[in-house]
C-alpha positions, 0 to 999 in steps of 0.5 A: 603532162606537157613537156616544158622548155628546159632551162639552166646552164645547158639551155643554150649553146653559146657561140662566140667562136669563129664566124661561119656565116657573114651577111653584109648589106643584104638587099632584096627588092621585088618588082611591082609590075603595072600597066598593059606592058607590065612595066616595073612601076615600083619595088617591094623592099623586103630586105633592105641592108641587113648585116650580121655575123653568125658564129660557130655553135651559136643561135641567132634569133630573128624576130619581128612582125609579119611582113618585116622580111624574116622569111625572105632573109632566110631564103637569101641565106639559103640562096633560094632567092638571089639578092638584089645586092649584098654579100654572103660569106660561108666560112670565108667563101662568097656564096653568091659567086659560086656556080655548079658543083661548088655551089652544090657542095656548099648546099650540104653545109646550109640546110633549112627547116620550113614553117609548115610541117605538112606542106613541106613534106611530099604526101606521096613519098614515104618518110624513108624516101623524104629523109633519104632524098638528100642522099640521092642528090648527094650520092657520095655522102652515104653509100647506097647500101647503107641509106636505109640504116642511115635514115633509121638512125636519123629518125631515132635521133629526132625521137621517132620510131625507126620502124615507121620508115615506110609510113606516109606524112599524113599518118603522123601528128604535126609535131612528128611531121616537124621532126621528120623535117628536122631529120631531113635538114640534118641528114647531110650533117650541115654546119648551119640550119635555117629554121623558118618559124619551125614551131609556129604551127604547133601546139604549145606543149609540142613546141616545147618538145621540138625546141628542146630537141633542136637544142639537144641536136645543136649540142650533139652535132655542133650546129649553128642556127638562124632561128626565125620566129615571131614568138618572143618566148621561144626565141628567148629560150633558144637564142644566144643573140637576137636580131629585131627586124622592122620593115626589112631592116634590123633595128636592134641586135644584141645578146638574149639578155641585152634584148630582153632585159635592156632593150633600147629601141622603141619597137623592141620595147613595144614588142616585149610589152605585148608579151602575155602574162600567164598569171592573171593576178599580175595583169594590170601591174605593168605598163603596155606600150600601144603603138598607133597607126598601121605598119607602112607598106614595104613598097613605100617605106617612110623616109628616115627612120622607118619606125618614126610614124609609130614611135612616141619618141619621134622628132624631126631628125627621125623623119630625115635621117636613117639611124645607123645600127651601132653600139648605143649605151644600155646602162652596161656595156651597150649593144647595137640599136638603130635609134637616134634616141635610144634609151634603155627600158628595164624589165622589172620583177613584179610581185604577185600581190595575192601571194606576197611570198611569190615573185614572178618576172613580167615585162613591166617597163620602167624608163631609166630616166623619164616616162614614155612620151604620149604617142604621136598621132 
């Protein structure tokens, strides 16, 4: 039987300790070249003022549509891309100010797991060489004579047969290849792991296995995750806090329960209403929010609130003033949301009408005070 995502009190490793990674107003613009002289005629605003804090042992989920800047943010956190502006601190050290040996030392503590488990592995290298490559770069981590044993231990830790150390990536399934990528990511015993959609290319049953493996490794190794994904159910399972991105900005940030049970930003509500309902008897018993229009280009984002061109709550102030990401009431203590008219929408428990004794939780939305307005054209 396919493995299911385990739930319960140990399903998450709750953070809340001291900060390990602090991003302040991160900005990344890519120039648009045009004309015979290839002059800069515009800029793609991939990431535009992102701030957050990642605590030790915590998982921060980052969700949003394709093109919202999630993967660019991940590369900025790894310093695979240099920012246009902004600051990133790792345990109080300014990462973007480091050079040479000091930067190489920092790279041990922040590693990444890529999206595609095949193209991220060199097909000409054996699994042993791939997983052991970090030891070649950071030669002082493991003595040369003990590297083969260290690689075998890593393979065993991620659920692979240590005897397969001499095989090549094409001899493994997609899920096994992603485990190889995870083994490479944790080889240097990092403190932060950037996960750039690590399960999006895998089958659903394999996704569950990999996500459960990552939760297990987090408990055993004390890792902090930045988990980038577009699958809301996967993000909810593994995340302690969730950041929702739209056109390069974070529009809502809160705990897993606040985002999924008490969303206040219209974009978050629309995302959650689009989550498929597995039980066919429950379909049609919830309200789905359908957004009008297309996603604007990040090269020419709308003025004011970037979501106002597709928002059913939009008013004149939304087109002129960009709302701040601040604490706004959600019916409880409140959490951060970038909306002038933030209003909580409750996720209701829906009764299966064909089996009155059974109850299932779906993403049915009910406003706390008034129904949603008709979408503006």
